[in-house]
N, CA, C and O atoms as a Tinker XYZ file with bonds, in Angstrom:
   440  protein
     1  N      0.863000   -1.180000    0.000000    73     2
     2  CA     0.000000    0.000000    0.000000    64     1     3
     3  C      0.899000    1.229000    0.000000    63     2     4     5
     4  O      1.963000    1.236000    0.619000    81     3
     5  N      0.470000    2.236000   -0.682000    73     3     6
     6  CA     1.299000    3.427000   -0.804000    64     5     7
     7  C      1.427000    4.168000    0.527000    63     6     8     9
     8  O      0.574000    4.049000    1.407000    81     7
     9  N      2.496000    4.923000    0.651000    73     7    10
    10  CA     2.810000    5.638000    1.892000    64     9    11
    11  C      1.715000    6.624000    2.273000    63    10    12    13
    12  O      1.381000    6.755000    3.450000    81    11
    13  N      1.154000    7.320000    1.285000    73    11    14
    14  CA     0.109000    8.302000    1.564000    64    13    15
    15  C     -1.100000    7.637000    2.227000    63    14    16    17
    16  O     -1.645000    8.173000    3.192000    81    15
    17  N     -1.520000    6.485000    1.724000    73    15    18
    18  CA    -2.663000    5.773000    2.308000    64    17    19
    19  C     -2.370000    5.338000    3.732000    63    18    20    21
    20  O     -3.248000    5.391000    4.594000    81    19
    21  N     -1.138000    4.907000    3.984000    73    19    22
    22  CA    -0.749000    4.515000    5.340000    64    21    23
    23  C     -0.841000    5.706000    6.287000    63    22    24    25
    24  O     -1.341000    5.573000    7.404000    81    23
    25  N     -0.369000    6.851000    5.857000    73    23    26
    26  CA    -0.427000    8.053000    6.699000    64    25    27
    27  C     -1.871000    8.482000    6.952000    63    26    28    29
    28  O     -2.221000    8.867000    8.067000    81    27
    29  N     -2.702000    8.416000    5.924000    73    27    30
    30  CA    -4.118000    8.752000    6.085000    64    29    31
    31  C     -4.779000    7.783000    7.065000    63    30    32    33
    32  O     -5.541000    8.207000    7.934000    81    31
    33  N     -4.496000    6.496000    6.933000    73    31    34
    34  CA    -5.063000    5.487000    7.835000    64    33    35
    35  C     -4.649000    5.745000    9.284000    63    34    36    37
    36  O     -5.475000    5.664000   10.193000    81    35
    37  N     -3.373000    6.055000    9.492000    73    35    38
    38  CA    -2.889000    6.354000   10.846000    64    37    39
    39  C     -3.588000    7.579000   11.418000    63    38    40    41
    40  O     -3.945000    7.610000   12.596000    81    39
    41  N     -3.780000    8.589000   10.569000    73    39    42
    42  CA    -4.446000    9.815000   11.011000    64    41    43
    43  C     -5.890000    9.539000   11.401000    63    42    44    45
    44  O     -6.352000   10.010000   12.440000    81    43
    45  N     -6.604000    8.784000   10.582000    73    43    46
    46  CA    -8.003000    8.462000   10.882000    64    45    47
    47  C     -8.110000    7.692000   12.195000    63    46    48    49
    48  O     -8.957000    8.001000   13.033000    81    47
    49  N     -7.251000    6.689000   12.372000    73    47    50
    50  CA    -7.297000    5.907000   13.606000    64    49    51
    51  C     -6.995000    6.791000   14.817000    63    50    52    53
    52  O     -7.655000    6.674000   15.849000    81    51
    53  N     -6.011000    7.665000   14.696000    73    51    54
    54  CA    -5.668000    8.572000   15.805000    64    53    55
    55  C     -6.830000    9.520000   16.105000    63    54    56    57
    56  O     -7.100000    9.820000   17.268000    81    55
    57  N     -7.511000    9.988000   15.072000    73    55    58
    58  CA    -8.655000   10.874000   15.285000    64    57    59
    59  C     -9.786000   10.148000   16.002000    63    58    60    61
    60  O    -10.365000   10.684000   16.947000    81    59
    61  N    -10.103000    8.941000   15.566000    73    59    62
    62  CA   -11.165000    8.168000   16.208000    64    61    63
    63  C    -10.859000    7.918000   17.681000    63    62    64    65
    64  O    -11.688000    8.174000   18.554000    81    63
    65  N     -9.656000    7.415000   17.939000    73    63    66
    66  CA    -9.276000    7.091000   19.318000    64    65    67
    67  C     -9.107000    8.352000   20.158000    63    66    68    69
    68  O     -9.374000    8.333000   21.359000    81    67
    69  N     -8.670000    9.439000   19.543000    73    67    70
    70  CA    -8.498000   10.698000   20.265000    64    69    71
    71  C     -9.815000   11.309000   20.697000    63    70    72    73
    72  O     -9.889000   11.967000   21.735000    81    71
    73  N    -10.853000   11.095000   19.907000    73    71    74
    74  CA   -12.167000   11.638000   20.248000    64    73    75
    75  C    -12.824000   10.806000   21.347000    63    74    76    77
    76  O    -13.357000   11.364000   22.306000    81    75
    77  N    -12.791000    9.482000   21.219000    73    75    78
    78  CA   -13.391000    8.642000   22.261000    64    77    79
    79  C    -12.949000    7.187000   22.137000    63    78    80    81
    80  O    -13.521000    6.418000   21.364000    81    79
    81  N    -11.939000    6.823000   22.893000    73    79    82
    82  CA   -11.501000    5.427000   22.916000    64    81    83
    83  C    -12.620000    4.515000   23.395000    63    82    84    85
    84  O    -12.787000    3.407000   22.886000    81    83
    85  N    -13.382000    4.979000   24.370000    73    83    86
    86  CA   -14.440000    4.149000   24.948000    64    85    87
    87  C    -15.481000    3.788000   23.889000    63    86    88    89
    88  O    -15.911000    2.637000   23.813000    81    87
    89  N    -15.887000    4.757000   23.076000    73    87    90
    90  CA   -16.878000    4.467000   22.038000    64    89    91
    91  C    -16.303000    3.510000   21.003000    63    90    92    93
    92  O    -16.973000    2.563000   20.591000    81    91
    93  N    -15.068000    3.751000   20.584000    73    91    94
    94  CA   -14.434000    2.865000   19.601000    64    93    95
    95  C    -14.347000    1.448000   20.158000    63    94    96    97
    96  O    -14.626000    0.487000   19.441000    81    95
    97  N    -13.970000    1.307000   21.408000    73    95    98
    98  CA   -13.910000   -0.018000   22.029000    64    97    99
    99  C    -15.300000   -0.653000   22.090000    63    98   100   101
   100  O    -15.439000   -1.863000   21.911000    81    99
   101  N    -16.343000    0.176000   22.348000    73    99   102
   102  CA   -17.696000   -0.372000   22.473000    64   101   103
   103  C    -18.185000   -0.977000   21.154000    63   102   104   105
   104  O    -19.092000   -1.810000   21.151000    81   103
   105  N    -17.589000   -0.562000   20.038000    73   103   106
   106  CA   -17.957000   -1.125000   18.732000    64   105   107
   107  C    -17.310000   -2.481000   18.495000    63   106   108   109
   108  O    -17.665000   -3.183000   17.549000    81   107
   109  N    -16.369000   -2.852000   19.343000    73   107   110
   110  CA   -15.613000   -4.076000   19.110000    64   109   111
   111  C    -14.725000   -3.939000   17.879000    63   110   112   113
   112  O    -14.497000   -4.908000   17.153000    81   111
   113  N    -14.229000   -2.732000   17.653000    73   111   114
   114  CA   -13.417000   -2.449000   16.466000    64   113   115
   115  C    -12.155000   -3.315000   16.448000    63   114   116   117
   116  O    -11.416000   -3.386000   17.430000    81   115
   117  N    -11.927000   -3.972000   15.304000    73   115   118
   118  CA   -10.756000   -4.829000   15.162000    64   117   119
   119  C    -10.453000   -5.000000   13.668000    63   118   120   121
   120  O    -11.183000   -4.490000   12.818000    81   119
   121  N     -9.394000   -5.705000   13.366000    73   119   122
   122  CA    -8.974000   -5.965000   11.976000    64   121   123
   123  C     -8.789000   -4.658000   11.214000    63   122   124   125
   124  O     -9.276000   -4.500000   10.095000    81   123
   125  N     -8.073000   -3.724000   11.842000    73   123   126
   126  CA    -7.779000   -2.431000   11.228000    64   125   127
   127  C     -6.948000   -2.673000    9.969000    63   126   128   129
   128  O     -5.934000   -3.368000   10.026000    81   127
   129  N     -7.364000   -2.110000    8.836000    73   127   130
   130  CA    -6.723000   -2.363000    7.553000    64   129   131
   131  C     -6.547000   -1.059000    6.772000    63   130   132   133
   132  O     -7.473000   -0.253000    6.681000    81   131
   133  N     -5.365000   -0.862000    6.217000    73   131   134
   134  CA    -5.114000    0.292000    5.361000    64   133   135
   135  C     -5.772000    0.029000    4.008000    63   134   136   137
   136  O     -5.571000   -1.023000    3.400000    81   135
   137  N     -6.565000    1.004000    3.544000    73   135   138
   138  CA    -7.165000    0.933000    2.216000    64   137   139
   139  C     -6.739000    2.180000    1.439000    63   138   140   141
   140  O     -6.135000    3.086000    2.014000    81   139
   141  N     -7.041000    2.237000    0.162000    73   139   142
   142  CA    -6.661000    3.390000   -0.636000    64   141   143
   143  C     -7.283000    4.654000   -0.044000    63   142   144   145
   144  O     -8.504000    4.769000    0.068000    81   143
   145  N     -6.429000    5.588000    0.329000    73   143   146
   146  CA    -6.850000    6.873000    0.915000    64   145   147
   147  C     -7.655000    6.715000    2.199000    63   146   148   149
   148  O     -8.495000    7.564000    2.498000    81   147
   149  N     -7.421000    5.646000    2.971000    73   147   150
   150  CA    -8.202000    5.517000    4.186000    64   149   151
   151  C     -7.925000    4.302000    5.037000    63   150   152   153
   152  O     -6.839000    3.721000    5.020000    81   151
   153  N     -8.955000    3.941000    5.785000    73   151   154
   154  CA    -8.866000    2.893000    6.800000    64   153   155
   155  C    -10.182000    2.128000    6.827000    63   154   156   157
   156  O    -11.252000    2.716000    6.676000    81   155
   157  N    -10.100000    0.823000    7.016000    73   155   158
   158  CA   -11.310000    0.035000    7.263000    64   157   159
   159  C    -11.084000   -0.811000    8.503000    63   158   160   161
   160  O     -9.949000   -1.115000    8.868000    81   159
   161  N    -12.172000   -1.181000    9.135000    73   159   162
   162  CA   -12.099000   -2.045000   10.315000    64   161   163
   163  C    -13.441000   -2.729000   10.494000    63   162   164   165
   164  O    -14.472000   -2.245000   10.026000    81   163
   165  N    -13.410000   -3.857000   11.175000    73   163   166
   166  CA   -14.621000   -4.601000   11.461000    64   165   167
   167  C    -15.170000   -4.151000   12.811000    63   166   168   169
   168  O    -14.422000   -3.765000   13.710000    81   167
   169  N    -16.498000   -4.211000   12.931000    73   167   170
   170  CA   -17.158000   -3.845000   14.183000    64   169   171
   171  C    -18.152000   -4.929000   14.574000    63   170   172   173
   172  O    -18.695000   -5.639000   13.728000    81   171
   173  N    -18.370000   -5.034000   15.860000    73   171   174
   174  CA   -19.368000   -5.948000   16.417000    64   173   175
   175  C    -20.183000   -5.168000   17.434000    63   174   176   177
   176  O    -20.119000   -5.426000   18.636000    81   175
   177  N    -20.942000   -4.219000   16.935000    73   175   178
   178  CA   -21.710000   -3.332000   17.799000    64   177   179
   179  C    -23.051000   -3.912000   18.200000    63   178   180   181
   180  O    -23.431000   -5.003000   17.777000    81   179
   181  N    -23.748000   -3.168000   19.014000    73   179   182
   182  CA   -25.064000   -3.568000   19.512000    64   181   183
   183  C    -26.090000   -3.586000   18.377000    63   182   184   185
   184  O    -26.980000   -4.436000   18.355000    81   183
   185  N    -25.962000   -2.626000   17.414000    73   183   186
   186  CA   -26.923000   -2.510000   16.319000    64   185   187
   187  C    -26.396000   -2.992000   14.975000    63   186   188   189
   188  O    -27.187000   -3.384000   14.118000    81   187
   189  N    -25.096000   -2.974000   14.768000    73   187   190
   190  CA   -24.532000   -3.324000   13.463000    64   189   191
   191  C    -23.241000   -4.103000   13.631000    63   190   192   193
   192  O    -22.365000   -3.721000   14.408000    81   191
   193  N    -23.137000   -5.189000   12.899000    73   191   194
   194  CA   -21.904000   -5.967000   12.813000    64   193   195
   195  C    -21.522000   -6.012000   11.339000    63   194   196   197
   196  O    -22.331000   -6.374000   10.486000    81   195
   197  N    -20.300000   -5.645000   11.059000    73   195   198
   198  CA   -19.838000   -5.624000    9.676000    64   197   199
   199  C    -18.543000   -4.844000    9.583000    63   198   200   201
   200  O    -17.700000   -4.898000   10.479000    81   199
   201  N    -18.396000   -4.118000    8.485000    73   199   202
   202  CA   -17.169000   -3.373000    8.245000    64   201   203
   203  C    -17.488000   -1.894000    8.089000    63   202   204   205
   204  O    -18.524000   -1.522000    7.538000    81   203
   205  N    -16.585000   -1.063000    8.582000    73   203   206
   206  CA   -16.650000    0.382000    8.397000    64   205   207
   207  C    -15.437000    0.768000    7.565000    63   206   208   209
   208  O    -14.310000    0.394000    7.891000    81   207
   209  N    -15.666000    1.515000    6.493000    73   207   210
   210  CA   -14.573000    2.008000    5.660000    64   209   211
   211  C    -14.637000    3.532000    5.653000    63   210   212   213
   212  O    -15.686000    4.122000    5.397000    81   211
   213  N    -13.502000    4.155000    5.938000    73   211   214
   214  CA   -13.423000    5.619000    5.974000    64   213   215
   215  C    -12.345000    6.054000    4.998000    63   214   216   217
   216  O    -11.196000    5.625000    5.098000    81   215
   217  N    -12.724000    6.915000    4.043000    73   215   218
   218  CA   -11.746000    7.406000    3.080000    64   217   219
   219  C    -11.736000    8.926000    3.070000    63   218   220   221
   220  O    -12.761000    9.580000    3.261000    81   219
   221  N    -10.551000    9.463000    2.843000    73   219   222
   222  CA   -10.359000   10.900000    2.735000    64   221   223
   223  C    -10.747000   11.332000    1.326000    63   222   224   225
   224  O    -10.316000   10.724000    0.347000    81   223
   225  N    -11.559000   12.380000    1.224000    73   223   226
   226  CA   -11.979000   12.876000   -0.083000    64   225   227
   227  C    -11.096000   14.054000   -0.505000    63   226   228   229
   228  O    -10.360000   14.600000    0.317000    81   227
   229  N    -11.165000   14.445000   -1.776000    73   227   230
   230  CA   -10.380000   15.594000   -2.238000    64   229   231
   231  C    -10.754000   16.909000   -1.537000    63   230   232   233
   232  O     -9.996000   17.878000   -1.584000    81   231
   233  N    -11.908000   16.938000   -0.898000    73   231   234
   234  CA   -12.372000   18.141000   -0.203000    64   233   235
   235  C    -11.925000   18.192000    1.250000    63   234   236   237
   236  O    -12.374000   19.044000    2.017000    81   235
   237  N    -11.030000   17.269000    1.627000    73   235   238
   238  CA   -10.509000   17.170000    2.989000    64   237   239
   239  C    -11.593000   16.836000    4.009000    63   238   240   241
   240  O    -11.522000   17.229000    5.173000    81   239
   241  N    -12.598000   16.100000    3.537000    73   239   242
   242  CA   -13.618000   15.536000    4.416000    64   241   243
   243  C    -13.556000   14.027000    4.231000    63   242   244   245
   244  O    -12.790000   13.527000    3.409000    81   243
   245  N    -14.359000   13.312000    4.993000    73   243   246
   246  CA   -14.340000   11.862000    4.917000    64   245   247
   247  C    -15.634000   11.311000    4.340000    63   246   248   249
   248  O    -16.700000   11.917000    4.451000    81   247
   249  N    -15.507000   10.146000    3.724000    73   247   250
   250  CA   -16.637000    9.341000    3.290000    64   249   251
   251  C    -16.633000    8.094000    4.167000    63   250   252   253
   252  O    -15.643000    7.365000    4.216000    81   251
   253  N    -17.743000    7.855000    4.858000    73   251   254
   254  CA   -17.857000    6.682000    5.729000    64   253   255
   255  C    -18.856000    5.721000    5.100000    63   254   256   257
   256  O    -19.977000    6.102000    4.764000    81   255
   257  N    -18.433000    4.467000    4.945000    73   255   258
   258  CA   -19.298000    3.428000    4.398000    64   257   259
   259  C    -19.469000    2.328000    5.442000    63   258   260   261
   260  O    -18.514000    1.918000    6.101000    81   259
   261  N    -20.705000    1.864000    5.574000    73   259   262
   262  CA   -21.016000    0.709000    6.413000    64   261   263
   263  C    -21.283000   -0.450000    5.466000    63   262   264   265
   264  O    -22.154000   -0.370000    4.600000    81   263
   265  N    -20.522000   -1.533000    5.641000    73   263   266
   266  CA   -20.527000   -2.636000    4.686000    64   265   267
   267  C    -20.876000   -3.944000    5.397000    63   266   268   269
   268  O    -20.342000   -4.252000    6.463000    81   267
   269  N    -21.778000   -4.699000    4.786000    73   267   270
   270  CA   -22.138000   -6.015000    5.318000    64   269   271
   271  C    -22.201000   -6.973000    4.144000    63   270   272   273
   272  O    -22.862000   -6.690000    3.145000    81   271
   273  N    -21.525000   -8.095000    4.254000    73   271   274
   274  CA   -21.471000   -9.110000    3.191000    64   273   275
   275  C    -21.029000   -8.474000    1.865000    63   274   276   277
   276  O    -21.602000   -8.740000    0.808000    81   275
   277  N    -20.008000   -7.639000    1.949000    73   275   278
   278  CA   -19.390000   -6.965000    0.791000    64   277   279
   279  C    -20.314000   -5.995000    0.072000    63   278   280   281
   280  O    -20.022000   -5.572000   -1.047000    81   279
   281  N    -21.433000   -5.637000    0.709000    73   279   282
   282  CA   -22.378000   -4.694000    0.115000    64   281   283
   283  C    -22.454000   -3.440000    0.990000    63   282   284   285
   284  O    -22.592000   -3.533000    2.209000    81   283
   285  N    -22.363000   -2.275000    0.362000    73   283   286
   286  CA   -22.479000   -1.022000    1.099000    64   285   287
   287  C    -23.939000   -0.842000    1.514000    63   286   288   289
   288  O    -24.836000   -0.773000    0.673000    81   287
   289  N    -24.155000   -0.768000    2.821000    73   287   290
   290  CA   -25.500000   -0.642000    3.378000    64   289   291
   291  C    -25.895000    0.827000    3.521000    63   290   292   293
   292  O    -27.043000    1.201000    3.282000    81   291
   293  N    -24.923000    1.652000    3.914000    73   291   294
   294  CA   -25.179000    3.073000    4.132000    64   293   295
   295  C    -23.887000    3.839000    3.927000    63   294   296   297
   296  O    -22.798000    3.324000    4.182000    81   295
   297  N    -24.018000    5.096000    3.456000    73   295   298
   298  CA   -22.875000    5.985000    3.262000    64   297   299
   299  C    -23.160000    7.342000    3.880000    63   298   300   301
   300  O    -24.299000    7.809000    3.898000    81   299
   301  N    -22.108000    7.964000    4.383000    73   299   302
   302  CA   -22.187000    9.336000    4.888000    64   301   303
   303  C    -21.089000   10.126000    4.194000    63   302   304   305
   304  O    -19.908000    9.792000    4.298000    81   303
   305  N    -21.486000   11.172000    3.488000    73   303   306
   306  CA   -20.553000   11.989000    2.716000    64   305   307
   307  C    -20.231000   13.290000    3.456000    63   306   308   309
   308  O    -20.986000   13.739000    4.319000    81   307
   309  N    -19.091000   13.879000    3.093000    73   307   310
   310  CA   -18.686000   15.200000    3.611000    64   309   311
   311  C    -18.662000   15.254000    5.138000    63   310   312   313
   312  O    -19.172000   16.194000    5.747000    81   311
   313  N    -18.066000   14.239000    5.740000    73   311   314
   314  CA   -17.974000   14.141000    7.196000    64   313   315
   315  C    -16.661000   14.770000    7.652000    63   314   316   317
   316  O    -15.594000   14.447000    7.130000    81   315
   317  N    -16.746000   15.669000    8.628000    73   315   318
   318  CA   -15.546000   16.249000    9.217000    64   317   319
   319  C    -15.023000   15.317000   10.304000    63   318   320   321
   320  O    -15.773000   14.517000   10.865000    81   319
   321  N    -13.731000   15.429000   10.595000    73   319   322
   322  CA   -13.104000   14.474000   11.522000    64   321   323
   323  C    -13.800000   14.426000   12.860000    63   322   324   325
   324  O    -13.914000   13.355000   13.456000    81   323
   325  N    -14.276000   15.577000   13.353000    73   323   326
   326  CA   -14.878000   15.601000   14.687000    64   325   327
   327  C    -16.314000   15.053000   14.699000    63   326   328   329
   328  O    -16.932000   14.966000   15.760000    81   327
   329  N    -16.840000   14.689000   13.537000    73   327   330
   330  CA   -18.180000   14.095000   13.447000    64   329   331
   331  C    -18.134000   12.577000   13.305000    63   330   332   333
   332  O    -19.144000   11.901000   13.501000    81   331
   333  N    -16.959000   12.039000   12.962000    73   331   334
   334  CA   -16.849000   10.607000   12.642000    64   333   335
   335  C    -17.328000    9.690000   13.757000    63   334   336   337
   336  O    -18.123000    8.783000   13.511000    81   335
   337  N    -16.862000    9.911000   14.962000    73   335   338
   338  CA   -17.188000    9.004000   16.062000    64   337   339
   339  C    -18.689000    8.971000   16.315000    63   338   340   341
   340  O    -19.259000    7.893000   16.485000    81   339
   341  N    -19.337000   10.127000   16.343000    73   339   342
   342  CA   -20.783000   10.140000   16.602000    64   341   343
   343  C    -21.562000    9.475000   15.474000    63   342   344   345
   344  O    -22.521000    8.748000   15.733000    81   343
   345  N    -21.167000    9.712000   14.233000    73   343   346
   346  CA   -21.859000    9.086000   13.103000    64   345   347
   347  C    -21.728000    7.566000   13.179000    63   346   348   349
   348  O    -22.710000    6.841000   13.022000    81   347
   349  N    -20.515000    7.095000   13.421000    73   347   350
   350  CA   -20.302000    5.646000   13.506000    64   349   351
   351  C    -21.018000    5.071000   14.718000    63   350   352   353
   352  O    -21.665000    4.029000   14.618000    81   351
   353  N    -20.910000    5.739000   15.861000    73   351   354
   354  CA   -21.539000    5.241000   17.081000    64   353   355
   355  C    -23.053000    5.149000   16.929000    63   354   356   357
   356  O    -23.659000    4.174000   17.373000    81   355
   357  N    -23.666000    6.146000   16.309000    73   355   358
   358  CA   -25.121000    6.124000   16.125000    64   357   359
   359  C    -25.568000    5.004000   15.196000    63   358   360   361
   360  O    -26.686000    4.506000   15.326000    81   359
   361  N    -24.720000    4.604000   14.267000    73   359   362
   362  CA   -25.081000    3.518000   13.355000    64   361   363
   363  C    -24.761000    2.139000   13.944000    63   362   364   365
   364  O    -25.501000    1.178000   13.731000    81   363
   365  N    -23.663000    2.056000   14.677000    73   363   366
   366  CA   -23.146000    0.765000   15.134000    64   365   367
   367  C    -23.634000    0.384000   16.527000    63   366   368   369
   368  O    -23.928000   -0.785000   16.774000    81   367
   369  N    -23.724000    1.342000   17.437000    73   367   370
   370  CA   -23.886000    0.996000   18.846000    64   369   371
   371  C    -25.033000    1.702000   19.566000    63   370   372   373
   372  O    -25.884000    1.037000   20.158000    81   371
   373  N    -25.075000    3.013000   19.529000    73   371   374
   374  CA   -25.940000    3.817000   20.394000    64   373   375
   375  C    -27.402000    3.748000   19.965000    63   374   376   377
   376  O    -27.708000    3.888000   18.780000    81   375
   377  N    -28.300000    3.535000   20.914000    73   375   378
   378  CA   -29.727000    3.425000   20.621000    64   377   379
   379  C    -30.533000    4.624000   21.109000    63   378   380   381
   380  O    -31.761000    4.606000   21.034000    81   379
   381  N    -29.876000    5.647000   21.598000    73   379   382
   382  CA   -30.590000    6.832000   22.069000    64   381   383
   383  C    -30.639000    6.886000   23.586000    63   382   384   385
   384  O    -29.819000    6.281000   24.277000    81   383
   385  N    -31.619000    7.625000   24.085000    73   383   386
   386  CA   -31.731000    7.839000   25.528000    64   385   387
   387  C    -31.910000    6.552000   26.316000    63   386   388   389
   388  O    -31.577000    6.506000   27.500000    81   387
   389  N    -32.425000    5.511000   25.687000    73   387   390
   390  CA   -32.648000    4.237000   26.367000    64   389   391
   391  C    -31.449000    3.302000   26.290000    63   390   392   393
   392  O    -31.556000    2.133000   26.661000    81   391
   393  N    -30.309000    3.799000   25.814000    73   391   394
   394  CA   -29.141000    2.947000   25.606000    64   393   395
   395  C    -28.757000    2.134000   26.843000    63   394   396   397
   396  O    -28.568000    0.924000   26.722000    81   395
   397  N    -28.630000    2.751000   28.045000    73   395   398
   398  CA   -28.257000    1.926000   29.215000    64   397   399
   399  C    -29.262000    0.798000   29.495000    63   398   400   401
   400  O    -28.876000   -0.300000   29.894000    81   399
   401  N    -30.535000    1.080000   29.285000    73   399   402
   402  CA   -31.568000    0.065000   29.519000    64   401   403
   403  C    -31.484000   -1.022000   28.434000    63   402   404   405
   404  O    -31.592000   -2.213000   28.728000    81   403
   405  N    -31.289000   -0.594000   27.180000    73   403   406
   406  CA   -31.175000   -1.556000   26.087000    64   405   407
   407  C    -30.006000   -2.506000   26.309000    63   406   408   409
   408  O    -30.131000   -3.713000   26.099000    81   407
   409  N    -28.876000   -1.964000   26.730000    73   407   410
   410  CA   -27.687000   -2.785000   26.981000    64   409   411
   411  C    -27.933000   -3.732000   28.151000    63   410   412   413
   412  O    -27.587000   -4.911000   28.084000    81   411
   413  N    -28.535000   -3.209000   29.230000    73   411   414
   414  CA   -28.818000   -4.064000   30.391000    64   413   415
   415  C    -29.761000   -5.195000   30.016000    63   414   416   417
   416  O    -29.559000   -6.335000   30.434000    81   415
   417  N    -30.785000   -4.894000   29.237000    73   415   418
   418  CA   -31.753000   -5.926000   28.825000    64   417   419
   419  C    -31.095000   -6.954000   27.907000    63   418   420   421
   420  O    -31.400000   -8.144000   27.983000    81   419
   421  N    -30.201000   -6.499000   27.046000    73   419   422
   422  CA   -29.527000   -7.416000   26.121000    64   421   423
   423  C    -28.626000   -8.389000   26.880000    63   422   424   425
   424  O    -28.484000   -9.544000   26.478000    81   423
   425  N    -28.028000   -7.938000   27.952000    73   423   426
   426  CA   -27.134000   -8.805000   28.736000    64   425   427
   427  C    -27.893000   -9.965000   29.348000    63   426   428   429
   428  O    -27.334000  -11.043000   29.552000    81   427
   429  N    -29.162000   -9.746000   29.641000    73   427   430
   430  CA   -29.926000  -10.777000   30.310000    64   429   431
   431  C    -30.872000  -11.531000   29.384000    63   430   432   433
   432  O    -31.681000  -12.340000   29.840000    81   431
   433  N    -30.769000  -11.262000   28.070000    73   431   434
   434  CA   -31.683000  -11.924000   27.155000    64   433   435
   435  C    -31.053000  -13.136000   26.464000    63   434   436   437
   436  O    -31.655000  -13.704000   25.552000    81   435
   437  N    -29.872000  -13.531000   26.879000    73   435   438
   438  CA   -29.191000  -14.664000   26.223000    64   437   439
   439  C    -29.719000  -15.980000   26.722000    63   438   440
   440  O    -29.263000  -17.035000   26.281000    81   439
């Protein structure tokens, strides 16, 4: 992979973890992979399990794709770095004001 893509991937990962390590961990983020102009990783969240791909656009914003079974399920365009964590968290993990109750109920529904 080219050096530029590696640097972009490192920057994206640092931005995600810098904003909220706890949220990133809550997604079960793993299998971090350098892709062309970006980063992808797998998630095992409360609401979504699959892959997240983040690429840097020519406008210095990000494109976030949620992928399941090699199919793009949803895309978010023109995302600024400080919006990434909330966008991903809302799709992958967070259920709103009832989140603590939803998580507690899920723990006991197995």
